[in-house]
N, C-alpha and C positions, 0 to 999 in steps of 0.2 A: 512172575515175569511173563508177559505176552507178547512174543515178537510179532513185529508189523514187517512182512517181507514182502516184496512181489510174489505172485503167485499164479497158476493157472486156474483162474476163476471159473474159466469155461468148461475146463475139465470137471471141476467140483460140482458145478450146476447139473451137467450130464450124469455124473456119478450118483447123485442123491436125488435124481429125478425133481428137481426143483423147478417149476414153472419161469417163465420168463420174468412174467408180471411180478410175482412173489419175490423173485430175486431183484426186481429193479427197487420195488417198494419197499422191502424188508432188509435187504442185506447189500444194499448198493455201497455201503461205507465200512462195511465191516471185514474183519481179516480172516482167514482161513479156519484159526481154532475157534473164533466168535460163531462161524456158521455152522460149523460142525457141532459144536456145544449147543446152539439153539435148535438145530435140527434132532439131533439126539433127543434133547429135554420133550421135544414135541413127539416122542415116540418113533421117529424116523429110524427103521432098522439098518438102512443103509448107512446113514449116518453114525449108528453105534458101531457096525462091523468096518466102517472105514476107519474110525478113531483106533480100533484095535489093530486092524491091518498097517496102520502106518508105524507102528512098532517093531516090525518085522519084515517088511515089504521094501527093500531098498529101491527098488526102480518106481514104485509108486511114490515114494517119498521124493524121489528126483524130479519125476515129473509135475508133482501136485505144487511142489514150492519152487519148481523151474530152479533148481541148483545149479544149472549150467551158467546160470547169471552170477557173476563173480559178486556181483553187490548183495546177492542174496546170501551166498556164503558169508561176506564180510558181517552182515547184520547177526549172524549167528554166532561167527568166532568172536566177535567184539563182546560178547557176553560171557567169555570162557576166561579160566585163569592162565596167567603165564605156563605153568605145571600141565594144563588141561592141553593148550595150544601147542607145546612140545611134543605131543604124542602123535601129533599130523606129520612132523618132519619126516621120520624116517621112512613114510610111504610115498614122499614126493621125489620127482625126478632130480637129478643132480642139477640139471641146467637151468631149472627151474628155482633151485635154492640159490644159486650163482646169481640171480637177477636181484635176490635181497643184498646182495654185499653193495650194492649201489647207495643203499640207504646210508653206510659209514662215511665218515669223513676218510680221507686219505691218511691222515695220522693212524686213525683207528685201525684201517685196515693194515697198514705196516705194524703195528703194534701185534696184533691178532696172527700176521706171517711169522714175527719173532719168536711167538709163544707156540709155533708148531714144533712138532718132533724134526729134528734137522733133516731126515730124509724128503720129509714132505715139502720143505722149504725149498731145497736143493733141487727137488723135480719140478718146482715151480718155475726155479731160475732157469733150468734147463730149459724150459717151455719157452721163456722170453730171451734168453741170449743161447749162443753158442759157447762152447769151453772155452773157446779162444777170447770171446769179448768178456765173459766173466773174469778171466786172469788178467787181461789188460786192464779192465776197470777197477780191480781190488787195489786197495791203497798199500803201499810197500810194507807198513806194518803187519799187514794181512800174509803177505807174501814171506815175511820172515817167520810169521806164527807158525804157517804151514811147513816151512823147510825144517824148523828145528823143532816140529812136534816129535814127542816121543812115541806117537802111534805110528810113525814111519819108520821103517827098518834102515840102518846107515847103509848097508850094503845096497839096497833098493837106490837111495841117493846117489851114491856112488856109479852105479850102473848107469842111471840116467844123465847123469853130469856129462856123459860121454856127446851128449847132444850139445853141449857147449863149447864153440872154438877153443882150441888149446890155448891159445894167448891170453885169453881172458882167465881161465884157471890158472894161469902162470902168474898172471899179475896180481892176484888175488893170494895165493902161495908166497910170492915175494913180499906183500904187503903184511903179511902177518908175521912171517917167519924173518924179515929184513936181509933175506939173503937172495943171490940169483938163483934162478931155478936151471940146473945143469940139462934136463932132458924136455924137450916140447912132446915128447910120446904121449899120447893120451891114456894109454894104461899106466905109464910111471907117473902123471900127473896126479891121476884119480888114487892109486895107491899112495902115493906122499900125502894128499888131502886127507884119505882116510888114516893115517898115521898121526895126525895132530891131534893133541890132547883134547878132552870135552869142551874146554872154554876156548881154545883157539878155533876147533872145529866150528862151533857155534859162531864166533866171531867171523870167520871165513865165508862160511854161507850168508851172513848178513853183509858181508862187505861187496857182493856181485853188484852190478848195476841193475837197476830194475828190469832191463829187457832181460839180461841174462837169468834173472830171477823167475820172470814170466817164462821164459823158456824152459826152464828145470820143472816148474810147478806145473807147466802144462802136460810136458813129457810125462810125469808121474801121476797127474790126474788122469790123463786119458788111457793109462793100464790099470787105474784102481778109481773108478769113479766115485766109490765111497769117500775118497778122500776129501771130497770138494766139500765135505761136511765138515772140515777143520775150521774152515773160515767161520768168524762170528757171523753169526743170525743178524745182527745191526748192521755188518758190513754188507750182506745181501740186501736188506731193506733199504739202506741208504741209495745203493745203486738202482735198485728197482724204482724208487720214489723219482729219482733222479732222471731217470733215462727213461720211462716209459709213462702212458696216460692210464686213467683209471680203467677203460674199457680193455687195453691191452693186458692189463695186470689181472682183470677178473678172467678174462678169457683163458691166461695163463694158469689160474689156480683151478680149471677145469680137471687137473690131474691129481689136485688133493683128496683123499680118500674122502667120501660122503660123511663118514661120522665127524670129521674136523669141520667139514662146512657146516652140518647141522649145530654144533657146537658153537659156530660165530653166529649163526642166524639166531640161535637163542638168547644171544645178546641185546637183540633188538627190542625197543618197548613194545607192549601189546599191540597198539594199534598199527604198527608197522609189522610186526610179525604176523597179525592177521592179514594184512594186504599180501604178503609174500604167500600165505597157506591158501589163499583164494585160487591160487595158480594150480592146486592139486588135482588129479582126476576128480571127477564129479562122483563117479561110483564108489572110488575109495573114500571119499568125504564123506558121503550118506554111510557107508558101511561103518567106519569108525564112529562117527556121530551115534548111530543107533546100537552099536555093540559096547562101545566105551562110556558113552554118556547117554544112557535112557533117559536121565531127570532131565536133561537138556530137551531132549525129544518131547517128552511129555510136558514141558514148559510151552514149547512151540504148539502142541495140538491142542492142550487144555489151558485154559486161565487158572 
């Protein structure tokens, strides 16, 4: 492989002490590696030394091959395998990795969000919505799932039930028991609610109107943010996909730990993955290339 990339020809001419006339007549259409090879074959010690230095001098490689130019980075990256490309990702800024998410369709983006650990998805949702908005947008069956979860202690629910007006608690109790409620005292109502058998208790929670369920869920969630993880991942992505545009979504995903963003980016095909990696810091790019892929550098320098 002999890569033809834009390079600092003027620098090369000066470094190898090649006259302008010779350069124009013999090397006008040759690449860097071809010029160095030709000069080395003619006994130019500067060319021989330069070829050796290119395997260890990061700054020289950056300048000679003008690696600040993203197109030059891309010309090198497109020769690498997917596994090799992935080694650049941990060294990239998260903001640059996030730009790669624009290459995914909305459906694929939602699928990858669903596959995240619950806390990562919920943190993203918190960036996009307030807790009040999340609860209001959740389907009724998700509110039921939350309130009847075995992860929430019954006493916690009864404590926060006091945030619901007494008349609504009384209505539910009367509906379940078929008998009128004697006391409208909040303490007595929640005590009676807690004395229901397990099936009646579950049915009673599900019998509240959506507004009261939202009020109870929000009260519980504000005390224990981690309980927002009890909602299904698909419920979150349905809300996100319906309510937000891709730029907003990707901005919200900035709170996701870099390791998970990297895994997402790894799913891109090589050509798109290479485009993303061209945004890496140039010095880091050259350093990785020289230390991890010396054979690639050898191919760049020598035919």
